[in-house]
C-alpha positions as CSV (number, residue, x, y, z in Angstrom):
1,S,61.8,77.8,-141.8
2,A,62.0,77.1,-146.2
3,I,64.7,79.3,-146.1
4,S,66.6,77.7,-142.5
5,S,66.5,74.4,-144.5
6,L,68.6,75.5,-147.4
7,L,71.3,77.9,-145.2
8,P,73.8,75.1,-145.1
9,A,74.3,74.9,-149.0
10,L,74.4,79.1,-149.1
11,E,76.9,79.2,-146.4
12,A,79.3,76.9,-148.4
13,A,79.3,78.9,-151.3
14,D,82.1,81.6,-151.3
15,S,80.8,83.2,-154.3
16,M,77.7,83.7,-156.7
17,E,79.1,81.2,-159.3
18,E,79.2,78.7,-156.6
19,L,75.5,79.1,-155.5
20,D,73.4,77.4,-158.3
21,P,75.4,74.2,-158.0
22,L,75.4,73.7,-154.9
23,C,71.4,74.6,-154.7
24,E,71.6,72.0,-157.6
25,E,72.5,69.5,-154.8
26,W,70.7,70.3,-152.1
27,I,67.6,69.7,-154.4
28,E,68.8,66.9,-155.3
29,A,69.7,65.3,-152.0
30,A,66.4,66.0,-151.1
31,W,64.7,64.7,-154.1
32,V,66.1,61.3,-153.0
33,S,65.3,61.9,-148.8
34,G,61.8,62.1,-150.0
35,T,61.3,65.9,-148.9
36,P,58.1,68.1,-150.0
37,L,57.9,69.4,-153.4
38,G,56.7,72.8,-151.5
39,L,59.7,73.7,-149.2
40,F,61.5,73.7,-152.4
41,G,60.0,76.6,-153.7
42,D,59.1,78.2,-150.5
43,A,63.2,78.0,-150.2
44,L,64.0,79.2,-153.7
45,C,61.0,82.4,-153.6
46,G,62.7,83.2,-149.6
47,I,65.6,83.4,-151.0
48,H,65.3,86.4,-154.0
49,F,62.8,87.7,-151.3
50,F,65.3,88.5,-148.8
51,W,68.0,88.5,-151.2
52,P,67.4,90.0,-154.3
53,Q,71.3,90.3,-156.0
54,V,70.8,86.5,-156.2
55,K,68.3,86.8,-159.1
56,G,69.7,85.4,-162.2
57,H,72.1,83.0,-160.3
58,L,70.0,80.0,-159.7
59,R,68.7,79.3,-162.9
60,G,69.6,75.4,-162.9
61,A,68.4,75.3,-158.8
62,W,65.2,76.6,-160.3
63,R,64.8,73.9,-163.5
64,L,65.5,71.8,-161.1
65,Y,62.6,72.6,-159.4
66,K,60.1,73.3,-162.4
67,N,61.1,69.2,-163.7
68,W,60.0,67.8,-160.0
69,R,56.7,70.0,-160.2
70,K,55.8,67.8,-163.5
71,I,56.4,64.7,-162.0
72,E,55.0,65.2,-158.8
73,I,51.7,65.4,-158.0
74,P,50.7,68.8,-156.2
75,Q,49.5,68.0,-152.6
76,R,45.5,69.4,-152.4
77,A,43.6,70.5,-149.2
78,P,42.1,67.1,-148.2
79,P,38.4,67.1,-148.5
80,L,36.1,67.6,-145.2
81,P,35.4,64.9,-143.2
82,R,31.6,63.8,-143.0
83,G,31.5,64.4,-139.4
84,V,33.1,67.9,-139.7
85,C,30.6,68.8,-142.4
86,R,27.5,67.0,-140.4
87,A,28.7,69.1,-137.5
88,L,29.1,72.3,-139.3
89,V,25.7,72.1,-141.1
90,G,24.4,72.0,-138.1
91,L,25.9,74.5,-135.8
92,F,25.2,76.8,-139.2
93,L,20.9,75.2,-138.3
94,E,22.0,76.4,-135.0
95,W,22.8,79.8,-136.0
96,E,19.6,80.1,-138.4
97,E,21.7,79.8,-141.2
98,A,20.2,77.8,-143.7
99,A,21.5,79.2,-146.9
100,L,25.0,78.5,-145.4
101,A,24.3,75.3,-143.9
102,F,22.5,74.3,-147.3
103,L,25.5,75.0,-148.9
104,V,28.6,73.5,-147.3
105,A,26.1,70.6,-147.4
106,L,25.7,70.7,-150.6
107,G,29.5,71.5,-152.0
108,F,29.6,68.6,-149.9
109,H,27.9,66.2,-151.6
110,T,28.9,67.6,-155.2
111,Y,32.6,68.2,-154.9
112,L,31.8,72.2,-155.4
113,R,34.9,74.7,-154.6
114,T,33.5,77.6,-152.7
115,G,33.2,80.0,-155.9
116,E,31.0,77.5,-157.6
117,M,28.7,77.4,-154.1
118,L,28.1,81.1,-154.0
119,K,27.5,81.4,-157.3
120,L,25.0,79.7,-157.3
121,Q,20.9,80.7,-157.7
122,V,18.3,79.1,-157.1
123,Q,17.2,78.3,-160.2
124,D,20.4,76.2,-160.5
125,V,19.4,74.1,-157.7
126,L,16.4,70.9,-158.9
127,L,15.4,69.0,-156.0
128,T,12.9,66.4,-155.0
129,P,12.9,64.3,-151.8
130,D,14.4,61.5,-153.8
131,H,17.0,63.0,-156.0
132,G,18.1,66.3,-158.1
133,V,20.5,67.8,-159.9
134,V,22.8,71.2,-159.6
135,S,24.2,73.4,-162.7
136,I,27.2,74.5,-162.5
137,K,27.9,77.5,-165.0
138,G,31.3,78.5,-165.5
139,S,33.6,76.2,-163.6
140,K,36.6,75.7,-164.1
141,T,36.8,72.6,-165.8
142,G,33.4,73.4,-167.4
143,L,35.5,76.2,-169.0
144,R,38.3,74.5,-170.0
145,F,35.8,72.6,-172.5
146,N,33.6,75.8,-173.2
147,V,30.2,73.6,-171.3
148,D,28.1,73.7,-168.2
149,E,28.6,71.1,-165.9
150,A,25.6,69.4,-164.0
151,V,25.7,66.9,-161.0
152,A,23.4,64.5,-159.9
153,I,21.9,65.0,-156.3
154,N,21.0,62.1,-154.1
155,D,20.4,63.0,-150.4
156,R,16.8,63.4,-149.3
157,A,19.0,65.8,-146.0
158,L,20.1,68.0,-148.5
159,H,16.3,67.9,-149.8
160,Q,15.0,69.5,-146.9
161,L,17.9,71.6,-146.4
162,W,16.5,73.5,-149.5
163,E,13.5,73.4,-148.1
164,L,14.9,75.3,-145.2
165,C,16.5,78.2,-147.3
166,H,12.7,78.8,-148.9
167,L,11.4,78.6,-145.5
168,E,13.9,81.6,-144.3
169,R,12.9,83.8,-146.3
170,R,11.3,84.3,-150.2
171,L,13.4,82.5,-153.0
172,E,13.4,84.1,-156.5
173,P,14.2,82.0,-159.3
174,R,17.0,83.7,-160.0
175,S,18.3,85.3,-156.9
176,P,21.5,83.8,-155.1
177,I,21.6,81.3,-152.9
178,W,23.7,82.9,-150.9
179,P,23.7,86.6,-151.4
180,Y,25.4,88.2,-148.9
181,G,29.6,87.9,-150.5
182,A,31.9,85.9,-150.3
183,A,33.4,87.6,-147.3
184,R,30.4,86.8,-144.6
185,F,30.6,83.0,-146.0
186,R,33.8,82.7,-145.1
187,R,33.9,84.9,-141.6
188,L,30.7,82.4,-140.7
189,F,32.8,79.1,-142.0
């Protein structure tokens, strides 16, 4: 679909030398009209995929795209809404997946990435009924600054879920909270 928006510019070209200026005009016009940045990356990559002979002929278009990427903030996935998180936690508890319910609730409460949640060990979580802390080793931000991160927790429901995890199976300090692997986590999620 991204390529189809670029097709009028491509069809107007009589030679390979005319492609780049036409693509540049297309990008500039779309910039002014507020078209999302992702469309251009998809279109330029798609053109190179379906028409490999174009390689090296769209330097100006790629330069404009890269400059635009420096200016525009990337669109991230929106955070999980609270109601959806609660529904998922309830569903996972119904499925008797206390560890999954705990990790989803913890991830929501502390903004953890999926990979960070799945690396957590029992020793990384300290929870009391009133407060707690989770230590995150090897996070993206922590690696940039060569530190382990810690996030404060102030949610009583997380403590209750943590207790359920301990009741569901005996947890040792070095054991992972989610011992089944990322594929099973994603499938259940």
